N, C-alpha and C positions, 0 to 999 in steps of 0.2 A: 504494500500500500504506500503510495506517495503521499507523505504528510504535508508537502508544500513548504518544507523548511529550507530549501536550498538558498544559500546566501543571506538568510535572515540572521539578525544579530541579537543575542540575548546576554544579559548580565545574570550570572548565577552566583549567589553568595554562599558562603559555607561550603565551597566546592573543593577543598583540599582532600576530602575523604568522604566516605559514607554516602548518604542519599544525594547531597548536592553534587558530588563528584560523579555519581552514577547518572544523574540527570544530564549533566554537561556532556558526558561521554555519548549518551544516546542522541542528544541534539546534534553533536558533531557527526555522528554516524549517518544521520539523515541529511547532512549537507549544510547545517547551520554553522555560524561562527559564534564563539562565546568569549566573554570576559569573565574569568573565574577569580573569586576572592576568598580571603581568609585573613586571619590576624597575623600569622607567622610568615615572614617574608620568604624564608627558605622553603617552607612547605608549599607556599603558593607557586614559587618558581618550579618546584619539583612536579606539582600537579599539572601545571600548564605544559611542561615538557612531556609528561607522560601522555597527555591528551593529544599532543602533536600539532600539526598544522591546523590553523583555524582557531587556536586557543591562545589567549593572552592572559597573563596573571597580574593582579594588582593587590598588594597587601593593604587592607583597610580594616578598621574596627567598625562594626555596625553601629556602635554607640557614638561614633564620631559624627557630629552634625554635618561635617563637610563631605562625608563619604558618598552620599548619593550623587552630588554634582561631579565628583571625581570619577565615579564609575560610569556614569552616562557619557561624560566627556571622553573617557577612554574608549568606549564603544564607537563613538563617532570618529575619534582620531585614528584608530587602528583599522576600522572596517567601514567607515563612511555612513553608518546608519544605526538606528536603535529601534528594535521591534518589540522588546519585552524584557521582563525580569522575573527570575524565580528566586524568591526570598526564602532561603534555607538557613536557619540559625541553630547552632549547636544547643543541645538541651542544657537548661540551668542545673545547678547542683541538686542531687537527689536529697531526700530527707522528708521527715514527717513535720507536722505543724510546729512542734516544739523544738525541732532541730535547726531550722533555717533562721539565720540572723537577719536583722534589718539591712545590713550591708549586702547580703546575698540577694535579698529582694530588690534592693535599689539597682544593683549591678545587672540583674536579670531583666528588670523593667527597661533599663536604658538600652540594652542590647537586643533582647528578644522582642520586646513590645515597641518601645518608642523608635528604636532603630529601624524596625520593619515599617512602621507607619511613615517615617521620614522618607524612606526609599520608595515606598509605594506612592506617596504624595508627589515626590519629584518625578517619578516615572510618569504619573498621570499627566503632569504638566507638559511633558516632552513627547509623549506618544501620539501617533495619529491613528485614524481608523484602521482596524486590523491589528492593533497592538494588544498586548496582554500583560497583566500583572498576576503572577502566581505566588502562592504561599505554601510552604511545607509546614504543616501544623502537626497534629497528633490525634490519635483516637481519643485522647482526653478531652477533646472538644465536646464529645457526647457523654463520656463516662470517665470519672476520675481514675487515675492509675495509682495504686498504693505506692507510697514513698516518693512520689514526684509532685509534692505539694505546690511548689512554685510554678512548675509547668502547668499543673491543673488550674492554677489561678490565672495564668497569662494567655494560654492558647485559646480558650473559648472567647476571650475578649478580642483577640485578633480575628477570629472567625466572624464575630459580629461586625468588626470594622470592615472586613473584606466584603461582607454582604452589603453593607451601606455603600461602599465604594463601587460595587457592581451596579447598583441602582443609579448612582450619579454618573458613571462613565458610559453606561449602556447607550444612551442617545448619541454619544460621539463615536460609537462603533468600537469601543475599547472593552475588552473582556477582563473579568477578574475571576480567578479560580483558586481552589484550595485542594490540597491533598492531605489525607489523614492517615498516615502510616501507623501500623500497630507493631507487631513483632516482625521486623525485617532484620536479617542476619548481618548487622553492622557491628563495628567496634563498640559503639555506644550501648547497644542492646546486650552484647556479650558482657560488657562491663557491669551492667545492671543485674544480669543473671548471676554474675560472679560474686555479687555482694551477699548472696545467700550462703547458708552453711553447706548446702549441697547443690552446686550449680547444675550438674547433670540432671538431678531430680527436678530442679526448678524448671529447666528447659522442657523436660518430658511432660511436666504438669501443664506448662503453658501450651505446648503443642496439642495436648489432649483437649484443650478448650477451643482450639481453632478448627472450624469445620473441615478445612483441607489438611489438617493434621501435620502441618509443618510451618516453619518460618518462611517468609518471603525472601527473595534475593534482591540485592541492590539493583541488578540489571532489570528485574521485573518492575521495580519501582521506577527506574529511570525511563523505561519505555512508556510507562503510563504518564509520567510527567511530560515527556516529549510530545506525546499525543495531545495532551490538554493544552500545551503551549502553541500547538501548530494550527495553521489555517484549516486543517481537517476537522478541528473541533470548533469551527467558527460560530456555531449556534449554542455553544455551551458557555454560560456565564452565571456567576452567583452560586456555583455549586461547590460542595465540600465532598470530595470523592474518597470514601474509605478504601485504603489499600491494606487489607487486613486479613485476607484469607477467609472472609465470611464471618468474622467475629461479631460485627455489628448486626443485630437482628431486627432493629427498628427500621423505619423508612426514612 
């Protein structure tokens, strides 16, 4: 299937590894160009090099108010256009309500929430009809995940923001979409499973609750993200798509 991605240009944040990196890889595979970001300069350079031709890396912190303008400018400077953004932010520190400090909440709000809002707002001002703003959120948008209290507090708010943005940008022909991953086999998820006393038993228990009885792969997530960002999904906006092996049972 031709997704219509050839020569389109996207900014993908949090793309040095995990879900952001997988999405960038699939966009490139279908002919798009990408600006990939992360906070660590060496990891960004390594990620861009691994992705190959059509990828440019830029080290930025999502919490930096100047990051959105720098990223969009990089897309135009290197590739001559800007067609969309996928906002993927690393998960905030795990912990229960009593564990997380005010400083952790503030830092996560600046990066996970406000940083995403700033980038989406800047993209909305620059995009033309056919452009797209995508968010990588979490299954916690619908149901809290134990020991991820900060994420449980921030991700649903971003989903609400994304829905509002979709309503505002729709008349301009700009789409807003979200992806809600659950158990995808990434370093982050393996780290969370490893916090239990018996990681193998924890994974087996998690898999038993997934209708497909397995974790998803980053490549599967990446292909889903590439489709949602592509012109092939041109009539999809305001949606929050679960990428969870069937774990969500509601509509």
